[in-house]
Structure formats: structure tokens, C-alpha cells
N, C-alpha and C positions, 0 to 999 in steps of 0.2 A: 339837710333839708333842701339844699340846692346843688345844682351841678355847674361845673365850669365850662362845659361844652356849649359853645355859642348857638348850636342848633337845638338845644334843650331849654325849655322854659322852666325856671325853678317853680316847684309846687310847695306851698306852705300849708302846714296842718295847724289849724287853730283849735285848741282844746277849750271846751266850755263855751259859754256865751250863746247868744242867739244870732241868727242870720238876719241882717238888716238890708233892706232894699234902698239903694241910693240912686238918685237921678242926676245925670251929668249932661250938660249941654256942650256940644262941640260942633265943629264944621262938618258938613256932610262928607267932605273929602277925607277927613281924618276918620270918621265913622266907617266909611267904606274900606279904608286901609286896615283898620282893626278887624273888620269882618273878614276881609281877604286873608290877613295874617293868621287869624284864628283857624280858619278853614284849612289853610295850607299846612299849618303846624299841628292840626288835630287837637287843639285845646279849646277850652271855652274862653269867652271874653272875660269872664270872671277871673280865671287863672292869670290872664294877661294883666288885668288891672291890679290884682293883688300883688303880683310880682313887681310891677312898675311902681306901685305906691310904697311897698316895703323898701325897694332899692332907693327910691327918692328920699324917704325918711332917713335911711342909713347915711346917705350921702350928705344930707343937710342937717346933721346934728342930732338925730333921734335914734342913733344906733343902739345906745344902751336901753332905751325904752322898747325898741323893736326886739332886741335880744331877750328882754324880760318877758315880753308878750309871747314869743315863740317858745320859751322855756316852760311855760305853764303846762 
């Protein structure tokens, strides 16, 4: 599901469920950084946020739950 190449953004495939829109507040500088990064890497901001959130949850104790979610 993910790659170890630091130039590649991991893409996760979620089976089932509905797509939900989330609203996130952040500094305009961080927003611009994410926009630039997404454009340079050729991925959507959604892919960046999904990868970041999955890695965050794995790092901070939700690895088992993430693994279960991705195995569905």
C-alpha cells in the first residue's frame, strides 16, 4: 500500500464507506506550502492529508486500528 521511496507519496485505498468532507484551519503559510508540494509532486492535497494522518496515527498508538481499516 505504500512505498519506501521518499520521493513517492503513499496512496491508501479505503474499501467501502462514504467520502466525508472535513474542514481544517491552518496558517496561510502552511496552506501555501501544501499547495506547492501537491503541485510539485503531482498529487492531490487529499492524498497528502490521508498519508500524513495515517502515518501520524501509526506513530502515536493507532497502528493496529489503521491496519484493520486498511485490511477491509
